[in-house]
PASEBA-1860 file (N, C-alpha, C; in nm, 3 decimals):
! residues 287
1> XXXXXXXX> -16.580/-7.215/-4.684/-16.572/-7.330/-4.774/-16.487/-7.294/-4.893 ~ -16.382/-7.374/-4.920/-16.295/-7.351/-5.034/-16.350/-7.420/-5.158 ~ -16.324/-7.359/-5.274/-16.365/-7.419/-5.401/-16.282/-7.359/-5.511 ~ -16.276/-7.432/-5.622/-16.210/-7.385/-5.744/-16.317/-7.367/-5.851 ~ -16.326/-7.247/-5.906/-16.413/-7.221/-6.021/-16.327/-7.225/-6.146 ~ -16.356/-7.319/-6.235/-16.273/-7.337/-6.354/-16.310/-7.234/-6.461 ~ -16.211/-7.158/-6.504/-16.232/-7.056/-6.608/-16.192/-7.108/-6.745 ~ -16.092/-7.194/-6.750/-16.044/-7.255/-6.874/-15.987/-7.391/-6.840
9> XXXXXXXX> -16.010/-7.489/-6.927/-15.969/-7.626/-6.893/-15.873/-7.688/-6.992 ~ -15.823/-7.609/-7.089/-15.719/-7.661/-7.179/-15.769/-7.776/-7.265 ~ -15.674/-7.860/-7.306/-15.704/-7.973/-7.394/-15.797/-8.073/-7.326 ~ -15.764/-8.110/-7.203/-15.847/-8.204/-7.128/-15.813/-8.193/-6.980 ~ -15.912/-8.166/-6.900/-15.897/-8.167/-6.753/-16.005/-8.257/-6.698 ~ -15.965/-8.353/-6.615/-16.059/-8.446/-6.553/-16.031/-8.456/-6.405 ~ -16.131/-8.505/-6.331/-16.112/-8.540/-6.192/-16.067/-8.685/-6.186 ~ -15.963/-8.713/-6.109/-15.913/-8.848/-6.095/-15.879/-8.877/-5.949
17> XXXXXXXX> -15.900/-9.003/-5.911/-15.850/-9.050/-5.780/-15.767/-9.175/-5.808 ~ -15.759/-9.266/-5.711/-15.675/-9.385/-5.731/-15.742/-9.492/-5.816 ~ -15.867/-9.474/-5.851/-15.929/-9.567/-5.944/-16.049/-9.642/-5.887 ~ -16.111/-9.719/-5.975/-16.237/-9.790/-5.949/-16.204/-9.939/-5.942 ~ -16.210/-9.996/-5.823/-16.164/-10.132/-5.802/-16.279/-10.231/-5.790 ~ -16.254/-10.353/-5.839/-16.347/-10.464/-5.814/-16.458/-10.483/-5.913 ~ -16.451/-10.413/-6.028/-16.562/-10.424/-6.123/-16.519/-10.476/-6.261 ~ -16.398/-10.526/-6.273/-16.349/-10.572/-6.403/-16.435/-10.684/-6.458
25> XXXXXXXX> -16.483/-10.772/-6.371/-16.568/-10.884/-6.416/-16.699/-10.835/-6.477 ~ -16.737/-10.710/-6.445/-16.858/-10.652/-6.502/-16.827/-10.561/-6.620 ~ -16.701/-10.561/-6.663/-16.661/-10.481/-6.779/-16.628/-10.337/-6.747 ~ -16.604/-10.305/-6.620/-16.573/-10.170/-6.577/-16.423/-10.166/-6.536 ~ -16.347/-10.080/-6.602/-16.205/-10.071/-6.576/-16.173/-9.989/-6.453 ~ -16.045/-9.988/-6.415/-16.001/-9.915/-6.296/-15.999/-9.764/-6.319 ~ -15.950/-9.718/-6.431/-15.931/-9.575/-6.460/-15.834/-9.517/-6.355 ~ -15.859/-9.396/-6.305/-15.770/-9.336/-6.206/-15.660/-9.253/-6.270
33> XXXXXXXX> -15.578/-9.190/-6.185/-15.471/-9.102/-6.233/-15.375/-9.181/-6.321 ~ -15.341/-9.123/-6.436/-15.250/-9.191/-6.529/-15.108/-9.199/-6.476 ~ -15.065/-9.093/-6.408/-14.933/-9.090/-6.342/-14.958/-9.096/-6.191 ~ -14.966/-9.218/-6.139/-15.003/-9.237/-6.000/-14.904/-9.174/-5.903 ~ -14.778/-9.172/-5.936/-14.679/-9.116/-5.848/-14.694/-8.967/-5.830 ~ -14.714/-8.894/-5.938/-14.731/-8.748/-5.930/-14.862/-8.713/-5.858 ~ -14.968/-8.789/-5.887/-15.095/-8.769/-5.822/-15.083/-8.788/-5.670 ~ -15.017/-8.896/-5.631/-14.997/-8.923/-5.489/-14.916/-8.813/-5.419
41> XXXXXXXX> -14.811/-8.765/-5.487/-14.727/-8.662/-5.429/-14.808/-8.536/-5.403 ~ -14.893/-8.495/-5.496/-14.974/-8.375/-5.476/-15.057/-8.384/-5.350 ~ -15.118/-8.499/-5.327/-15.197/-8.517/-5.206/-15.112/-8.521/-5.080 ~ -14.996/-8.585/-5.085/-14.912/-8.595/-4.969/-14.863/-8.458/-4.924 ~ -14.835/-8.371/-5.022/-14.790/-8.236/-4.987/-14.894/-8.159/-4.904 ~ -15.021/-8.196/-4.924/-15.129/-8.126/-4.854/-15.181/-8.203/-4.731 ~ -15.114/-8.314/-4.700/-15.158/-8.402/-4.588/-15.293/-8.467/-4.616 ~ -15.335/-8.469/-4.745/-15.456/-8.539/-4.781/-15.433/-8.690/-4.779
49> XXXXXXXX> -15.540/-8.766/-4.774/-15.530/-8.908/-4.808/-15.475/-8.917/-4.950 ~ -15.383/-9.009/-4.975/-15.318/-9.017/-5.106/-15.415/-9.045/-5.221 ~ -15.535/-9.098/-5.188/-15.632/-9.129/-5.292/-15.734/-9.017/-5.313 ~ -15.718/-8.904/-5.247/-15.816/-8.796/-5.257/-15.829/-8.747/-5.401 ~ -15.949/-8.721/-5.450/-15.967/-8.673/-5.588/-15.892/-8.543/-5.614 ~ -15.833/-8.534/-5.731/-15.759/-8.416/-5.774/-15.783/-8.395/-5.923 ~ -15.729/-8.288/-5.976/-15.742/-8.258/-6.119/-15.622/-8.310/-6.197 ~ -15.649/-8.376/-6.307/-15.545/-8.418/-6.401/-15.558/-8.329/-6.524
57> XXXXXXXX> -15.455/-8.249/-6.549/-15.458/-8.148/-6.656/-15.364/-8.192/-6.768 ~ -15.418/-8.207/-6.888/-15.341/-8.253/-7.003/-15.287/-8.135/-7.082 ~ -15.154/-8.123/-7.088/-15.085/-8.021/-7.165/-15.121/-7.877/-7.123 ~ -15.146/-7.858/-6.996/-15.166/-7.724/-6.943/-15.297/-7.658/-6.987 ~ -15.302/-7.528/-6.971/-15.417/-7.450/-7.015/-15.525/-7.434/-6.909 ~ -15.499/-7.481/-6.786/-15.601/-7.463/-6.681/-15.591/-7.324/-6.621 ~ -15.709/-7.260/-6.602/-15.720/-7.137/-6.522/-15.835/-7.156/-6.426 ~ -15.812/-7.122/-6.300/-15.915/-7.141/-6.198/-15.914/-7.026/-6.100
65> XXXXXXXX> -16.030/-6.984/-6.057/-16.044/-6.879/-5.956/-16.078/-6.945/-5.823 ~ -16.012/-6.897/-5.718/-16.034/-6.953/-5.585/-16.153/-6.886/-5.520 ~ -16.244/-6.966/-5.466/-16.356/-6.915/-5.389/-16.329/-6.953/-5.242 ~ -16.305/-6.852/-5.161/-16.261/-6.880/-5.026/-16.113/-6.915/-5.032 ~ -16.040/-6.890/-4.927/-15.898/-6.923/-4.929/-15.880/-7.073/-4.948 ~ -15.779/-7.110/-5.026/-15.755/-7.251/-5.056/-15.606/-7.281/-5.053 ~ -15.573/-7.406/-5.029/-15.434/-7.452/-5.030/-15.425/-7.561/-5.135 ~ -15.331/-7.547/-5.231/-15.320/-7.640/-5.341/-15.173/-7.683/-5.359
73> XXXXXXXX> -15.157/-7.788/-5.436/-15.023/-7.833/-5.476/-15.031/-7.876/-5.622 ~ -14.926/-7.847/-5.697/-14.921/-7.879/-5.841/-14.797/-7.966/-5.866 ~ -14.819/-8.083/-5.923/-14.710/-8.179/-5.948/-14.723/-8.235/-6.090 ~ -14.631/-8.325/-6.125/-14.637/-8.392/-6.256/-14.558/-8.320/-6.361 ~ -14.612/-8.315/-6.483/-14.542/-8.250/-6.594/-14.512/-8.106/-6.558 ~ -14.385/-8.066/-6.561/-14.349/-7.929/-6.513/-14.397/-7.822/-6.608 ~ -14.474/-7.727/-6.554/-14.532/-7.622/-6.638/-14.521/-7.489/-6.565 ~ -14.528/-7.377/-6.640/-14.531/-7.246/-6.573/-14.660/-7.234/-6.491
81> XXXXXXXX> -14.645/-7.185/-6.367/-14.759/-7.163/-6.279/-14.760/-7.017/-6.240 ~ -14.877/-6.955/-6.245/-14.889/-6.818/-6.194/-15.010/-6.810/-6.100 ~ -14.995/-6.724/-6.001/-15.107/-6.690/-5.911/-15.125/-6.540/-5.920 ~ -15.236/-6.497/-5.978/-15.260/-6.354/-6.007/-15.144/-6.294/-6.085 ~ -15.094/-6.370/-6.179/-14.989/-6.320/-6.269/-14.847/-6.335/-6.216 ~ -14.832/-6.375/-6.093/-14.699/-6.392/-6.035/-14.659/-6.539/-6.036 ~ -14.533/-6.565/-6.066/-14.485/-6.702/-6.079/-14.493/-6.777/-5.947 ~ -14.526/-6.904/-5.954/-14.528/-6.994/-5.838/-14.455/-7.121/-5.878
89> XXXXXXXX> -14.427/-7.206/-5.780/-14.341/-7.322/-5.803/-14.418/-7.452/-5.800 ~ -14.369/-7.545/-5.881/-14.419/-7.684/-5.879/-14.378/-7.750/-5.749 ~ -14.450/-7.855/-5.711/-14.413/-7.942/-5.600/-14.399/-7.869/-5.468 ~ -14.480/-7.765/-5.451/-14.479/-7.688/-5.326/-14.624/-7.671/-5.274 ~ -14.635/-7.628/-5.150/-14.766/-7.597/-5.092/-14.796/-7.451/-5.123 ~ -14.906/-7.425/-5.192/-14.943/-7.290/-5.231/-15.069/-7.248/-5.158 ~ -15.059/-7.140/-5.082/-15.173/-7.085/-5.009/-15.233/-6.970/-5.092 ~ -15.355/-6.988/-5.135/-15.418/-6.893/-5.227/-15.533/-6.818/-5.157
97> XXXXXXXX> -15.534/-6.686/-5.164/-15.641/-6.609/-5.102/-15.770/-6.614/-5.184 ~ -15.879/-6.576/-5.120/-16.007/-6.568/-5.189/-15.996/-6.479/-5.312 ~ -16.046/-6.528/-5.427/-16.046/-6.452/-5.550/-15.919/-6.463/-5.633 ~ -15.817/-6.531/-5.584/-15.694/-6.546/-5.660/-15.717/-6.632/-5.784 ~ -15.640/-6.604/-5.888/-15.651/-6.682/-6.010/-15.525/-6.767/-6.029 ~ -15.542/-6.898/-6.035/-15.434/-6.992/-6.060/-15.433/-7.028/-6.208 ~ -15.317/-7.022/-6.272/-15.306/-7.053/-6.415/-15.190/-7.146/-6.439 ~ -15.209/-7.245/-6.527/-15.104/-7.339/-6.566/-15.076/-7.323/-6.715
105> XXXXXXXX> -14.948/-7.305/-6.748/-14.908/-7.296/-6.888/-14.881/-7.436/-6.945 ~ -14.826/-7.439/-7.065/-14.796/-7.566/-7.132/-14.668/-7.625/-7.072 ~ -14.669/-7.753/-7.037/-14.550/-7.814/-6.979/-14.432/-7.810/-7.074 ~ -14.314/-7.794/-7.019/-14.189/-7.798/-7.098/-14.162/-7.940/-7.144 ~ -14.202/-8.037/-7.064/-14.190/-8.180/-7.099/-14.301/-8.253/-7.027 ~ -14.324/-8.374/-7.070/-14.434/-8.450/-7.011/-14.569/-8.406/-7.060 ~ -14.675/-8.470/-7.010/-14.810/-8.449/-7.062/-14.907/-8.405/-6.953 ~ -14.902/-8.472/-6.837/-15.008/-8.460/-6.737/-14.960/-8.394/-6.609
113> XXXXXXXX> -15.030/-8.290/-6.568/-15.000/-8.215/-6.446/-15.118/-8.234/-6.349 ~ -15.086/-8.242/-6.221/-15.190/-8.268/-6.120/-15.206/-8.149/-6.026 ~ -15.330/-8.109/-6.002/-15.363/-8.000/-5.911/-15.448/-8.060/-5.799 ~ -15.389/-8.068/-5.681/-15.462/-8.118/-5.565/-15.507/-8.001/-5.478 ~ -15.623/-8.015/-5.416/-15.684/-7.916/-5.330/-15.690/-7.973/-5.187 ~ -15.643/-7.897/-5.088/-15.646/-7.949/-4.952/-15.789/-7.984/-4.913 ~ -15.808/-8.110/-4.870/-15.943/-8.162/-4.845/-15.996/-8.245/-4.961 ~ -15.925/-8.238/-5.076/-15.968/-8.312/-5.194/-16.081/-8.241/-5.268
121> XXXXXXXX> -16.091/-8.270/-5.397/-16.201/-8.217/-5.479/-16.326/-8.299/-5.450 ~ -16.436/-8.230/-5.428/-16.563/-8.300/-5.396/-16.650/-8.314/-5.519 ~ -16.670/-8.437/-5.560/-16.766/-8.471/-5.668/-16.836/-8.599/-5.627 ~ -16.949/-8.631/-5.694/-17.024/-8.752/-5.659/-16.949/-8.875/-5.713 ~ -16.923/-8.972/-5.626/-16.856/-9.095/-5.674/-16.951/-9.181/-5.755 ~ -16.893/-9.257/-5.847/-16.967/-9.357/-5.925/-16.897/-9.491/-5.907 ~ -16.968/-9.589/-5.857/-16.910/-9.720/-5.826/-16.787/-9.706/-5.738 ~ -16.797/-9.622/-5.638/-16.693/-9.610/-5.539/-16.573/-9.526/-5.576
129> XXXXXXXX> -16.578/-9.458/-5.692/-16.463/-9.378/-5.736/-16.508/-9.247/-5.796 ~ -16.424/-9.143/-5.781/-16.451/-9.012/-5.842/-16.375/-8.993/-5.971 ~ -16.317/-9.099/-6.026/-16.239/-9.087/-6.149/-16.330/-9.079/-6.272 ~ -16.287/-8.994/-6.365/-16.353/-8.985/-6.495/-16.291/-9.087/-6.589 ~ -16.368/-9.186/-6.632/-16.322/-9.288/-6.727/-16.363/-9.241/-6.865 ~ -16.267/-9.197/-6.945/-16.297/-9.138/-7.075/-16.345/-9.241/-7.176 ~ -16.309/-9.369/-7.156/-16.353/-9.473/-7.248/-16.497/-9.517/-7.217 ~ -16.525/-9.545/-7.090/-16.656/-9.596/-7.052/-16.758/-9.486/-7.028
137> XXXXXXXX> -16.711/-9.361/-7.011/-16.803/-9.253/-6.984/-16.858/-9.254/-6.842 ~ -16.786/-9.318/-6.751/-16.827/-9.326/-6.612/-16.762/-9.216/-6.530 ~ -16.822/-9.181/-6.418/-16.764/-9.084/-6.328/-16.807/-8.942/-6.362 ~ -16.741/-8.844/-6.302/-16.778/-8.705/-6.326/-16.760/-8.669/-6.475 ~ -16.834/-8.572/-6.521/-16.817/-8.523/-6.658/-16.679/-8.461/-6.672 ~ -16.626/-8.466/-6.794/-16.502/-8.395/-6.823/-16.518/-8.249/-6.783 ~ -16.419/-8.193/-6.717/-16.430/-8.057/-6.666/-16.447/-7.956/-6.779 ~ -16.529/-7.855/-6.756/-16.556/-7.752/-6.853/-16.553/-7.615/-6.784
145> XXXXXXXX> -16.529/-7.507/-6.859/-16.534/-7.374/-6.798/-16.668/-7.352/-6.728 ~ -16.663/-7.294/-6.611/-16.783/-7.271/-6.532/-16.805/-7.375/-6.423 ~ -16.735/-7.487/-6.433/-16.746/-7.589/-6.330/-16.691/-7.536/-6.197 ~ -16.763/-7.561/-6.089/-16.718/-7.524/-5.953/-16.694/-7.652/-5.877 ~ -16.572/-7.666/-5.824/-16.534/-7.787/-5.753/-16.503/-7.753/-5.607 ~ -16.593/-7.787/-5.515/-16.569/-7.756/-5.373/-16.462/-7.847/-5.316 ~ -16.396/-7.799/-5.212/-16.302/-7.883/-5.137/-16.377/-7.960/-5.030 ~ -16.327/-8.077/-4.997/-16.385/-8.154/-4.887/-16.330/-8.102/-4.756
153> XXXXXXXX> -16.366/-8.173/-4.650/-16.318/-8.135/-4.516/-16.166/-8.151/-4.511 ~ -16.095/-8.049/-4.466/-15.949/-8.060/-4.461/-15.904/-8.162/-4.357 ~ -15.793/-8.227/-4.381/-15.740/-8.322/-4.281/-15.700/-8.251/-4.153 ~ -15.695/-8.324/-4.044/-15.658/-8.265/-3.917/-15.515/-8.216/-3.918 ~ -15.428/-8.295/-3.984/-15.287/-8.259/-3.987/-15.262/-8.149/-4.087 ~ -15.163/-8.065/-4.062/-15.116/-7.966/-4.158/-14.997/-8.029/-4.234 ~ -14.970/-7.984/-4.356/-14.855/-8.039/-4.427/-14.727/-8.024/-4.345 ~ -14.646/-8.129/-4.348/-14.521/-8.126/-4.267/-14.405/-8.068/-4.346
161> XXXXXXXX> -14.425/-8.036/-4.470/-14.321/-7.974/-4.551/-14.388/-7.880/-4.649 ~ -14.313/-7.778/-4.694/-14.373/-7.685/-4.791/-14.321/-7.705/-4.930 ~ -14.230/-7.801/-4.948/-14.180/-7.829/-5.082/-14.126/-7.970/-5.088 ~ -14.131/-8.029/-5.207/-14.077/-8.164/-5.228/-13.985/-8.158/-5.348 ~ -13.856/-8.124/-5.328/-13.763/-8.116/-5.438/-13.765/-8.246/-5.520 ~ -13.793/-8.232/-5.648/-13.809/-8.352/-5.729/-13.749/-8.329/-5.866 ~ -13.637/-8.395/-5.891/-13.571/-8.384/-6.022/-13.638/-8.483/-6.115 ~ -13.755/-8.448/-6.166/-13.833/-8.539/-6.249/-13.823/-8.491/-6.394
169> XXXXXXXX> -13.739/-8.556/-6.473/-13.722/-8.521/-6.613/-13.810/-8.612/-6.698 ~ -13.859/-8.559/-6.805/-13.937/-8.637/-6.902/-13.859/-8.633/-7.032 ~ -13.767/-8.730/-7.049/-13.671/-8.724/-7.162/-13.738/-8.752/-7.296 ~ -13.664/-8.719/-7.402/-13.715/-8.743/-7.538/-13.704/-8.890/-7.576 ~ -13.627/-8.967/-7.499/-13.623/-9.112/-7.518/-13.638/-9.178/-7.381 ~ -13.726/-9.274/-7.372/-13.762/-9.338/-7.246/-13.749/-9.489/-7.261 ~ -13.689/-9.552/-7.162/-13.677/-9.699/-7.162/-13.773/-9.758/-7.061 ~ -13.856/-9.850/-7.107/-13.958/-9.915/-7.023/-13.923/-10.063/-7.008
177> XXXXXXXX> -13.940/-10.115/-6.889/-13.920/-10.258/-6.864/-14.049/-10.332/-6.889 ~ -14.042/-10.439/-6.967/-14.163/-10.518/-6.997/-14.135/-10.666/-6.971 ~ -14.242/-10.737/-6.938/-14.234/-10.882/-6.918/-14.298/-10.949/-7.040 ~ -14.225/-11.035/-7.113/-14.283/-11.100/-7.231/-14.410/-11.179/-7.196 ~ -14.502/-11.181/-7.292/-14.625/-11.258/-7.276/-14.742/-11.168/-7.242 ~ -14.862/-11.226/-7.229/-14.887/-11.368/-7.228/-14.899/-11.435/-7.364 ~ -14.896/-11.357/-7.472/-14.916/-11.415/-7.604/-14.793/-11.397/-7.695 ~ -14.676/-11.397/-7.635/-14.554/-11.386/-7.717/-14.537/-11.503/-7.812
185> XXXXXXXX> -14.602/-11.620/-7.779/-14.591/-11.736/-7.868/-14.672/-11.720/-7.995 ~ -14.750/-11.612/-8.006/-14.824/-11.583/-8.129/-14.740/-11.506/-8.230 ~ -14.616/-11.477/-8.195/-14.530/-11.396/-8.279/-14.407/-11.476/-8.326 ~ -14.352/-11.435/-8.437/-14.230/-11.497/-8.486/-14.115/-11.467/-8.389 ~ -14.013/-11.555/-8.384/-13.901/-11.533/-8.293/-13.834/-11.397/-8.313 ~ -13.836/-11.347/-8.437/-13.772/-11.217/-8.463/-13.848/-11.099/-8.405 ~ -13.976/-11.120/-8.370/-14.056/-11.008/-8.318/-14.002/-10.957/-8.186 ~ -13.963/-11.047/-8.096/-13.911/-11.002/-7.968/-13.776/-10.936/-7.986
193> XXXXXXXX> -13.695/-10.982/-8.080/-13.567/-10.917/-8.108/-13.593/-10.776/-8.159 ~ -13.695/-10.761/-8.243/-13.729/-10.628/-8.295/-13.776/-10.537/-8.183 ~ -13.864/-10.589/-8.095/-13.918/-10.508/-7.985/-13.805/-10.455/-7.895 ~ -13.706/-10.540/-7.866/-13.600/-10.500/-7.774/-13.485/-10.429/-7.844 ~ -13.481/-10.436/-7.977/-13.367/-10.382/-8.049/-13.393/-10.251/-8.121 ~ -13.517/-10.201/-8.119/-13.549/-10.079/-8.193/-13.629/-9.982/-8.105 ~ -13.627/-9.856/-8.142/-13.706/-9.754/-8.074/-13.841/-9.741/-8.143 ~ -13.944/-9.710/-8.065/-14.078/-9.683/-8.116/-14.116/-9.540/-8.076
201> XXXXXXXX> -14.186/-9.473/-8.164/-14.222/-9.334/-8.139/-14.370/-9.321/-8.100 ~ -14.395/-9.241/-7.997/-14.534/-9.214/-7.957/-14.599/-9.125/-8.061 ~ -14.713/-9.165/-8.112/-14.780/-9.088/-8.216/-14.886/-8.998/-8.155 ~ -14.943/-8.911/-8.236/-15.048/-8.822/-8.190/-15.178/-8.894/-8.160 ~ -15.188/-9.019/-8.202/-15.308/-9.098/-8.172/-15.291/-9.161/-8.032 ~ -15.284/-9.076/-7.934/-15.259/-9.120/-7.797/-15.349/-9.043/-7.702 ~ -15.398/-9.110/-7.599/-15.485/-9.045/-7.499/-15.478/-9.125/-7.370 ~ -15.575/-9.106/-7.281/-15.575/-9.180/-7.156/-15.603/-9.328/-7.174
209> XXXXXXXX> -15.658/-9.365/-7.289/-15.685/-9.506/-7.315/-15.558/-9.581/-7.352 ~ -15.478/-9.523/-7.437/-15.354/-9.588/-7.479/-15.276/-9.504/-7.576 ~ -15.155/-9.551/-7.607/-15.067/-9.482/-7.700/-15.038/-9.572/-7.819 ~ -15.069/-9.521/-7.938/-15.030/-9.592/-8.059/-14.885/-9.558/-8.090 ~ -14.806/-9.661/-8.115/-14.664/-9.643/-8.137/-14.629/-9.668/-8.282 ~ -14.532/-9.592/-8.331/-14.485/-9.606/-8.469/-14.344/-9.665/-8.468 ~ -14.324/-9.772/-8.545/-14.192/-9.834/-8.550/-14.198/-9.964/-8.626 ~ -14.092/-10.043/-8.620/-14.087/-10.168/-8.697/-14.203/-10.261/-8.657
217> XXXXXXXX> -14.274/-10.317/-8.755/-14.385/-10.411/-8.724/-14.333/-10.534/-8.651 ~ -14.421/-10.590/-8.569/-14.389/-10.712/-8.495/-14.469/-10.826/-8.562 ~ -14.401/-10.907/-8.645/-14.470/-11.008/-8.725/-14.525/-11.124/-8.642 ~ -14.646/-11.163/-8.675/-14.711/-11.275/-8.606/-14.681/-11.407/-8.675 ~ -14.682/-11.515/-8.597/-14.669/-11.651/-8.653/-14.803/-11.718/-8.666 ~ -14.903/-11.664/-8.597/-15.038/-11.718/-8.603/-15.134/-11.611/-8.650 ~ -15.218/-11.640/-8.746/-15.305/-11.541/-8.806/-15.451/-11.558/-8.769 ~ -15.484/-11.666/-8.695/-15.626/-11.687/-8.659/-15.668/-11.583/-8.555
225> XXXXXXXX> -15.798/-11.574/-8.532/-15.851/-11.482/-8.434/-15.824/-11.531/-8.292 ~ -15.789/-11.438/-8.205/-15.766/-11.472/-8.064/-15.895/-11.447/-7.986 ~ -15.940/-11.545/-7.906/-16.060/-11.519/-7.824/-16.038/-11.398/-7.735 ~ -16.143/-11.320/-7.713/-16.132/-11.202/-7.628/-16.083/-11.241/-7.490 ~ -15.987/-11.165/-7.436/-15.935/-11.193/-7.302/-15.907/-11.063/-7.230 ~ -15.877/-11.074/-7.100/-15.861/-10.958/-7.016/-15.738/-10.877/-7.051 ~ -15.746/-10.744/-7.027/-15.637/-10.652/-7.053/-15.600/-10.576/-6.925 ~ -15.477/-10.530/-6.918/-15.429/-10.453/-6.801/-15.357/-10.328/-6.851
233> XXXXXXXX> -15.344/-10.229/-6.763/-15.263/-10.113/-6.795/-15.119/-10.159/-6.818 ~ -15.056/-10.106/-6.922/-14.920/-10.143/-6.955/-14.909/-10.252/-7.059 ~ -15.021/-10.313/-7.097/-15.019/-10.418/-7.198/-14.977/-10.362/-7.335 ~ -14.890/-10.434/-7.404/-14.851/-10.398/-7.542/-14.930/-10.489/-7.636 ~ -15.043/-10.439/-7.680/-15.128/-10.515/-7.772/-15.088/-10.486/-7.917 ~ -15.091/-10.588/-8.000/-15.042/-10.572/-8.138/-15.154/-10.600/-8.236 ~ -15.211/-10.495/-8.300/-15.313/-10.511/-8.404/-15.252/-10.577/-8.528 ~ -15.336/-10.612/-8.627/-15.286/-10.684/-8.746/-15.173/-10.614/-8.822
241> XXXXXXXX> -15.171/-10.479/-8.822/-15.065/-10.411/-8.898/-14.929/-10.423/-8.832 ~ -14.924/-10.470/-8.706/-14.797/-10.502/-8.642/-14.736/-10.396/-8.554 ~ -14.790/-10.273/-8.552/-14.735/-10.168/-8.465/-14.811/-10.172/-8.332 ~ -14.737/-10.176/-8.218/-14.801/-10.198/-8.088/-14.878/-10.078/-8.036 ~ -14.972/-10.107/-7.948/-15.047/-10.006/-7.872/-15.020/-10.032/-7.724 ~ -14.979/-9.928/-7.650/-14.949/-9.941/-7.508/-15.071/-9.888/-7.431 ~ -15.137/-9.976/-7.358/-15.260/-9.935/-7.285/-15.225/-9.857/-7.158 ~ -15.309/-9.753/-7.132/-15.292/-9.668/-7.014/-15.414/-9.681/-6.923
249> XXXXXXXX> -15.441/-9.578/-6.842/-15.537/-9.589/-6.733/-15.680/-9.626/-6.776 ~ -15.728/-9.571/-6.887/-15.866/-9.595/-6.931/-15.875/-9.706/-7.034 ~ -15.782/-9.799/-7.033/-15.779/-9.908/-7.132/-15.906/-9.992/-7.125 ~ -15.942/-10.058/-7.239/-16.055/-10.150/-7.234/-16.025/-10.268/-7.143 ~ -16.130/-10.323/-7.085/-16.112/-10.436/-6.991/-16.077/-10.564/-7.065 ~ -16.124/-10.577/-7.188/-16.091/-10.695/-7.270/-16.042/-10.651/-7.407 ~ -15.976/-10.744/-7.477/-15.928/-10.715/-7.612/-15.909/-10.843/-7.689 ~ -15.905/-10.831/-7.822/-15.898/-10.948/-7.907/-15.770/-10.962/-7.987
257> XXXXXXXX> -15.674/-10.870/-7.968/-15.545/-10.880/-8.034/-15.442/-10.933/-7.933 ~ -15.342/-11.006/-7.981/-15.246/-11.064/-7.885/-15.156/-10.959/-7.820 ~ -15.125/-10.984/-7.694/-15.036/-10.899/-7.615/-14.899/-10.964/-7.612 ~ -14.801/-10.898/-7.669/-14.665/-10.953/-7.678/-14.588/-10.936/-7.548 ~ -14.621/-10.833/-7.472/-14.550/-10.807/-7.346/-14.633/-10.709/-7.263 ~ -14.600/-10.699/-7.133/-14.669/-10.609/-7.041/-14.567/-10.526/-6.968 ~ -14.587/-10.394/-6.968/-14.498/-10.301/-6.899/-14.514/-10.318/-6.749 ~ -14.403/-10.321/-6.676/-14.411/-10.335/-6.531/-14.485/-10.213/-6.473
265> XXXXXXXX> -14.556/-10.236/-6.362/-14.643/-10.133/-6.306/-14.570/-10.003/-6.275 ~ -14.446/-10.013/-6.226/-14.373/-9.891/-6.190/-14.337/-9.804/-6.309 ~ -14.339/-9.860/-6.429/-14.304/-9.784/-6.550/-14.426/-9.730/-6.625 ~ -14.546/-9.777/-6.588/-14.665/-9.729/-6.658/-14.683/-9.580/-6.638 ~ -14.656/-9.530/-6.518/-14.667/-9.384/-6.491/-14.571/-9.305/-6.580 ~ -14.449/-9.356/-6.600/-14.353/-9.288/-6.688/-14.407/-9.286/-6.831 ~ -14.463/-9.397/-6.874/-14.520/-9.403/-7.010/-14.632/-9.300/-7.026 ~ -14.711/-9.280/-6.921/-14.825/-9.187/-6.930/-14.780/-9.043/-6.945
273> XXXXXXXX> -14.652/-9.012/-6.920/-14.602/-8.877/-6.937/-14.529/-8.860/-7.069 ~ -14.528/-8.963/-7.155/-14.458/-8.954/-7.284/-14.548/-8.884/-7.385 ~ -14.504/-8.770/-7.435/-14.583/-8.695/-7.533/-14.553/-8.742/-7.675 ~ -14.637/-8.709/-7.772/-14.609/-8.748/-7.910/-14.470/-8.703/-7.953 ~ -14.399/-8.793/-8.021/-14.263/-8.767/-8.062/-14.159/-8.830/-7.971 ~ -14.201/-8.868/-7.849/-14.108/-8.935/-7.757/-14.073/-9.074/-7.811 ~ -13.947/-9.112/-7.803/-13.905/-9.245/-7.845/-13.907/-9.339/-7.724 ~ -13.966/-9.454/-7.744/-13.971/-9.554/-7.638/-13.883/-9.672/-7.675
281> XXXXXXX> -13.804/-9.717/-7.582/-13.731/-9.841/-7.596/-13.777/-9.938/-7.487 ~ -13.770/-10.067/-7.519/-13.818/-10.167/-7.425/-13.703/-10.262/-7.390 ~ -13.698/-10.295/-7.260/-13.600/-10.393/-7.215/-13.673/-10.506/-7.143 ~ -13.613/-10.622/-7.146/-13.678/-10.741/-7.092/-13.663/-10.745/-6.938 ~ -13.776/-10.765/-6.870/-13.777/-10.784/-6.727/-13.830/-10.921/-6.695 ~ -13.845/-10.951/-6.566/-13.898/-11.079/-6.523/-14.023/-11.058/-6.440 ~ -14.109/-11.158/-6.442/-14.236/-11.149/-6.369/-14.211/-11.159/-6.218
END
């Protein structure tokens, strides 16, 4: 039986899968991997089901000891990887012997790195998902040193490739496509010009719930309270001070501030890899 014994978990390490579906009406969000593409790739490299639970590691710092031989893949934010002190590669299939120590350093760019285990990480699901929702407190506990994560039954197929060359850069300036609305009519006409004409900086007040952005305020034309309404990942919600918040995987299910625009789904994963100091620009897309 393969397992990972966590020795160090860095800033934040959680178990994530593809998310918790069908409970929004009850106030339970989807959660799931913040960078769905990198998460999916890690599982595909191991011939796992693409939704198999894996580790999401924020800004590196993970150290884990292998119990029983294990096969893993590391994707996402590019970071130094060592196995028993020897360098290993991102986006490859890594065969680790019993007792080996896997260590992840701080990423050179990006925020979130994914460690998948062949057979998937085994934890008890909550409402049909193994994802840790940091806002609602649902799912497995945040990983801590001493946690032992067994692997599930390995898939019948073996990986068909041992590497996935991926030129994935996480630039200092990122352009995201957004669709105006649903509450763009609550803002002055100049607000949309400002949103599309200026860069916003990701601040340190950012996590899996959302990113607070610093930049030119987006002035409102209506000052009354907005009835609480549903929220989605990628929504650009604008609090009274005028600087937007970009919601990520653990966003609240409802909110009371107007949403000026929504990031297209394919760009939400890119946004989730933007670290503090990254400049974001927005361009207009269509629904």
